[in-house]
C-alpha positions in Angstrom: 6.7 -6.0 6.7 5.4 -2.9 4.8 2.5 -3.3 2.2 3.2 -2.9 -1.4 1.9 0.4 -2.9 0.6 -1.4 -5.9 -0.9 -4.8 -5.9 -2.0 -6.9 -8.9 -5.4 -8.7 -8.4 -5.3 -12.2 -9.9 -7.7 -12.3 -12.9 -10.0 -15.3 -12.8 -12.7 -13.7 -14.8 -14.8 -12.5 -11.8 -16.1 -9.0 -10.7 -14.7 -6.9 -8.1 -16.9 -6.2 -4.9 -16.7 -3.2 -2.7 -18.6 -3.3 0.4 -18.0 -0.9 3.6 -19.2 -0.5 7.2 -19.9 -4.2 8.0 -19.7 -3.5 11.8 -19.8 -7.3 12.2 -19.3 -7.1 16.1 -22.8 -5.5 16.2 -24.3 -8.4 14.3 -22.4 -11.1 16.1 -24.0 -9.7 19.3 -27.5 -10.3 17.6 -26.5 -13.7 16.1 -27.1 -12.2 12.8 -25.3 -12.5 9.5 -25.0 -8.9 7.9 -24.4 -10.2 4.3 -27.4 -12.3 4.4 -29.5 -9.8 6.3 -28.8 -7.2 3.5 -29.1 -9.5 0.3 -25.4 -9.7 -0.3 -24.8 -13.3 0.7 -26.2 -15.2 -2.5 -24.6 -12.6 -4.8 -21.2 -13.0 -3.2 -21.3 -16.8 -3.4 -22.6 -16.7 -7.0 -20.4 -13.9 -8.5 -17.0 -15.9 -7.5 -15.5 -12.3 -7.0 -11.7 -11.9 -7.9 -11.7 -9.4 -5.1 -13.5 -8.0 -2.0 -12.4 -4.6 -1.1 -13.7 -3.4 2.4 -13.2 0.4 2.8 -13.5 0.7 6.6 -15.4 -0.5 9.7 -15.1 -4.1 9.2 -15.8 -4.6 12.9 -16.2 -2.0 15.7 -12.8 -1.9 17.2 -9.1 -2.9 16.5 -8.0 -6.3 18.0 -10.0 -9.8 18.3 -13.2 -8.3 16.9 -11.4 -7.4 13.8 -9.7 -10.9 13.5 -13.2 -12.6 13.9 -14.6 -10.3 11.2 -11.7 -11.4 8.8 -12.4 -14.8 9.5 -16.2 -14.4 8.8 -15.5 -13.1 5.4 -13.5 -16.2 4.4 -16.9 -18.0 4.3 -17.5 -16.1 1.0 -14.0 -15.1 -0.3 -10.7 -16.6 0.3 -8.5 -14.5 2.6 -6.0 -13.8 -0.1 -8.9 -12.0 -2.3 -9.9 -9.6 0.5 -8.2 -6.2 0.5 -8.9 -3.8 3.8 -8.9 -0.2 3.8 -9.3 1.0 7.5 -12.1 3.2 8.6 -12.3 5.2 11.8 -13.7 2.3 13.7 -10.8 0.1 12.8 -8.5 2.5 14.8 -10.8 2.3 18.0 -8.9 1.0 21.1 -5.8 1.6 18.8 -3.7 4.6 17.6 -3.9 6.6 14.6 -0.1 6.6 14.3 -0.1 2.9 14.9 -1.3 1.8 11.6 1.5 -0.8 11.4 -0.5 -2.8 13.9 -3.6 -2.7 11.7 -1.5 -3.9 8.7 0.1 -6.8 10.7 -3.1 -8.0 12.1 -4.6 -7.9 8.4 -1.6 -9.7 6.9 -1.6 -12.4 9.8 -5.2 -13.3 8.6 -3.9 -13.8 5.0 -5.4 -10.7 3.5 -4.2 -7.5 2.0 -3.9 -4.1 3.9 -4.7 -1.4 1.2 -3.9 1.8 2.8 -2.8 4.4 0.2 -2.5 1.4 -2.3 -3.4 1.1 -5.9 -5.1 -2.2 -6.7 -5.1 -3.4 -10.5 -7.3 -5.7 -12.0 -7.2 -6.5 -15.7 -7.2 -2.8 -17.1 -9.1 -1.3 -14.0 -7.3 0.6 -11.2 -8.6 1.1 -7.8 -7.1 3.9 -5.5 -7.5 3.1 -1.9 -7.3 5.3 1.1 -9.3 6.1 4.4 -9.3 9.8 3.4 -10.5 11.2 6.8 -12.1 14.7 6.5 -11.1 18.4 6.6 -14.0 19.6 8.6 -14.5 22.3 6.3 -17.7 21.2 4.4 -19.8 23.9 5.8 -17.2 26.9 5.7 -16.9 26.9 9.6 -13.9 24.6 10.4 -13.8 25.4 14.0 -17.3 24.8 14.7 -17.4 21.6 12.8 -14.4 20.3 14.9 -15.9 21.4 18.2 -19.2 19.5 17.1 -17.4 16.4 16.1 -15.3 16.6 19.2 -18.5 16.6 21.4 -20.6 14.0 19.4 -18.2 11.6 17.8 -16.5 8.7 19.8 -13.5 9.0 17.7 -11.9 11.6 20.0 -12.1 9.1 23.0 -11.5 6.0 21.4 -8.6 6.7 19.0 -5.1 7.8 20.6 -1.8 9.2 19.2 1.6 9.6 20.6 2.8 13.1 20.9 6.5 13.9 21.4 6.0 16.5 24.2 3.3 17.8 26.5 3.4 21.0 28.4 1.7 20.8 31.9 0.7 23.8 34.1 4.5 24.2 34.8 6.0 25.1 31.4 9.3 23.6 32.3 7.8 20.2 33.0 7.7 18.6 29.5 7.2 14.7 29.1 9.3 13.5 26.2 6.4 11.6 24.8 2.7 10.8 25.8 -0.2 8.9 24.5 -3.3 11.2 24.2 -6.7 11.0 22.6 -6.4 12.2 18.9 -7.7 15.9 18.0 -9.5 17.2 14.9 -6.2 18.6 13.9 -4.6 15.2 14.0 -7.3 14.0 11.7 -6.9 17.0 9.3 -3.3 16.4 9.0 -3.9 12.8 7.9 -6.6 13.9 5.5 -4.2 16.2 3.8 -1.6 13.3 3.5 -4.2 11.0 1.8 -5.7 13.7 -0.4 -2.1 14.6 -1.6 -1.3 10.8 -2.3 -4.7 10.5 -4.2 -4.1 13.7 -6.3 -0.5 12.3 -7.2 -2.2 9.0 -8.3 -5.0 10.5 -10.2 -2.3 12.8 -12.2 -0.1 9.8 -13.0 -1.1 8.2 -16.4 -3.1 5.0 -16.2 -1.0 1.9 -16.4 -3.5 0.5 -19.0 -3.8 3.7 -21.0 -7.3 4.3 -21.4 -8.4 1.9 -18.6 -11.1 2.8 -15.8 -10.0 4.4 -12.6 -12.0 3.8 -9.3 -11.5 5.5 -6.1 -12.2 3.8 -2.7 -12.3 5.6 0.5 -14.0 5.4 3.9 -15.0 9.1 4.1 -17.2 10.8 1.6 -15.8 13.1 -1.1 -18.9 15.4 -1.7 -22.1 16.6 0.0 -24.4 15.6 -2.9 -24.1 12.1 -1.7 -24.2 12.9 1.9 -28.2 13.1 2.4 -29.6 15.6 4.8 -26.8 18.0 6.0 -26.3 18.7 9.7 -23.6 19.8 12.1 -22.0 16.4 12.0 -21.8 16.1 8.3 -18.3 17.8 7.9 -17.0 14.8 10.1 -18.1 12.4 7.4 -17.6 14.3 4.3 -15.3 16.8 2.6 -16.0 18.8 -0.6 -13.4 17.6 -3.2 -15.1 19.0 -6.4 -11.8 20.4 -7.5 -10.3 16.9 -7.5 -13.3 15.3 -9.0 -13.3 18.1 -11.9 -9.9 17.6 -12.9 -9.7 13.7 -12.7 -11.2 11.0 -15.0 -12.8 8.8 -12.2 -15.4 6.2 -13.1 -16.9 5.8 -9.9 -15.9 7.0 -6.2 -16.9 4.4 -3.7 -17.0 5.4 0.0 -18.7 4.3 3.2 -18.8 5.9 6.7 -22.3 7.7 6.5 -24.6 4.6 6.4 -26.6 6.3 3.9 -26.7 4.3 0.6 -27.0 7.5 -1.7 -25.3 8.3 -4.9 -24.9 11.1 -7.4 -23.1 12.0 -10.5 -20.4 15.0 -10.4 -18.2 15.9 -13.1 -18.8 12.6 -14.9 -18.0 10.6 -11.8 -20.6 8.4 -10.2 -20.2 8.9 -6.3 -21.7 5.7 -4.7 -22.0 5.0 -0.9 -21.8 1.3 -0.3 -22.3 1.1 3.5 -24.1 -1.8 5.1 -24.3 -0.1 8.5 -25.7 -1.2 11.8 -28.5 -3.6 12.1 -31.0 -1.3 13.8 -30.6 1.6 11.2 -33.6 2.2 8.9 -32.9 2.8 5.1 -35.4 4.8 3.1 -36.9 4.1 -0.5 -34.3 6.8 -1.9 -31.3 4.6 -1.0 -29.7 2.3 -3.4 -29.7 -1.5 -3.5 -26.5 -2.7 -2.2 -26.7 -5.8 -4.4 -26.8 -3.7 -7.5 -24.1 -1.2 -6.7 -21.3 -3.1 -4.9 -20.2 -5.3 -7.9 -18.0 -3.9 -10.7 -17.7 -6.2 -13.6 -14.3 -7.1 -15.0 -13.1 -5.0 -17.8 -12.9 -6.5 -21.1 -10.0 -8.9 -21.4 -7.4 -7.0 -23.3 -5.9 -10.2 -24.3 -8.8 -11.4 -26.3 -8.5 -12.4 -30.0 -8.6 -9.9 -32.8 -12.0 -11.6 -33.8 -13.5 -10.9 -30.4 -12.3 -7.3 -30.5 -13.4 -6.5 -33.9 -16.3 -4.0 -33.7 -19.5 -4.3 -35.7 -19.2 -2.9 -39.3 -22.6 -1.1 -39.1 -21.2 2.1 -37.9 -24.7 4.0 -37.6 -26.1 1.1 -35.5 -23.0 1.1 -33.4 -23.2 4.8 -32.7 -26.8 4.3 -31.9 -26.2 1.7 -29.3 -23.2 3.6 -27.8 -25.5 6.6 -27.2 -28.1 4.4 -25.9 -25.5 3.1 -23.3 -24.5 6.7 -22.5 -28.1 7.5 -21.7 -28.4 4.5 -19.5 -25.2 5.4 -17.6 -26.5 9.0 -17.0 -29.8 7.7 -15.6 -28.2 4.8 -13.6 -30.1 2.0 -15.5 -28.8 -1.3 -17.3 -28.4 -1.6 -20.9 -31.2 -4.1 -22.2 -29.8 -6.4 -24.6 -33.1 -6.5 -26.8 -32.8 -2.8 -27.5 -29.2 -3.5 -29.2 -28.5 -4.2 -32.8 -28.0 -7.9 -33.5 -24.4 -7.4 -34.5 -23.9 -5.4 -31.3 -25.4 -8.2 -29.1 -23.1 -10.7 -30.7 -20.0 -8.7 -30.1 -20.9 -7.9 -26.7 -21.6 -11.6 -25.9 -18.0 -12.4 -26.8 -16.5 -9.4 -25.2 -18.4 -9.3 -22.0 -18.3 -13.0 -21.5 -17.8 -13.9 -17.7 -18.7 -10.2 -16.6 -21.4 -9.8 -14.0 -24.8 -8.8 -15.2 -27.5 -7.0 -13.5 -30.7 -8.9 -13.1 -33.7 -7.0 -14.2 -37.5 -8.2 -15.0 -37.1 -6.7 -18.7 -34.8 -9.6 -19.6 -31.0 -10.0 -20.4 -29.1 -6.7 -19.5 -25.5 -5.3 -19.2 -24.2 -2.8 -16.9 -23.9 0.5 -18.8 -20.2 1.2 -18.0 -19.2 -2.1 -19.3 -21.0 -1.5 -22.8 -19.4 1.9 -22.9 -15.9 0.6 -22.4 -16.5 -2.4 -25.0 -18.1 -0.1 -27.7 -15.6 2.8 -27.1 -12.8 0.8 -28.6 -11.0 2.3 -31.8 -13.2 1.5 -34.9 -11.5 -0.4 -37.8 -9.7 1.9 -40.1 -9.9 4.9 -37.6 -6.9 6.7 -36.2 
């Protein structure tokens, strides 16, 4: 059965979590628990998330290991709240053009397959696709393709069906054959996914001024890639044009296992990879427990009283500017720095939303405050 292209996430007042590259088979071999190992287990259990989106590399190969990985996640989130976007490893021992087998395996577990799918939660939309890459990041596509073919297992582990294959004798052509994928195959799928994503981004938001998040396996820009080398074009494309003409709150991605982030054209680009158990992560990398959880958008069905903004416009504007500065610098909004009326308003509007844990006291995520305070003011057009 085909997957729906738009899925409504049931609203139980919880946040949405986005976690990539669990590579669970690698941890199972060591008898280790990756969510516990990386400080995410307690947070997942405490938050009661409405959805867990996994953008790729849930396990290391297609088949039983992927089934085991999905079963493992149900310790923390019920199967019907798990949304899987495949990564390159999820195609290992499988076929790039055999996505229906991946979909059926995920559906059989009771979870959702979210390839080229729009997920909706309250007034938020999450546009999900693997994305793949164009190998053109450094401007020499041929060199990048050759480098990737030499050093990446994708080109040994993923297959594709071709309609014909010419042998040494040009008259001897097989009607179809299963062969390893090529970089050209990857580029073709990348173009398809990018076209889908651009079409979705150009479509008016179902909630008007709601937030848009993009969730992919591969990266959209080198600024969040870390050190650049010959293999980087296999992990990241440069989608500056897409970012500049779109209104995206955050673009989440995995694949590189470098938990880095940047802000470009008003969009936060955030890596949310767990990665392999033996990988080192530097002090410059982000804390996964702080960046993987997205507080639910304010409930648009709240009462008029709860939606009414404070009357002190000067204080309101000052608090709004403070939240903007916090968003730009990636720090939370401290409650004790807000005007009393703003505090009371946010207590109602952001009730049930996830909050960051900081030593300075109570706090909100800056994007939640911006959304809440950005509502039309009483008497304004």
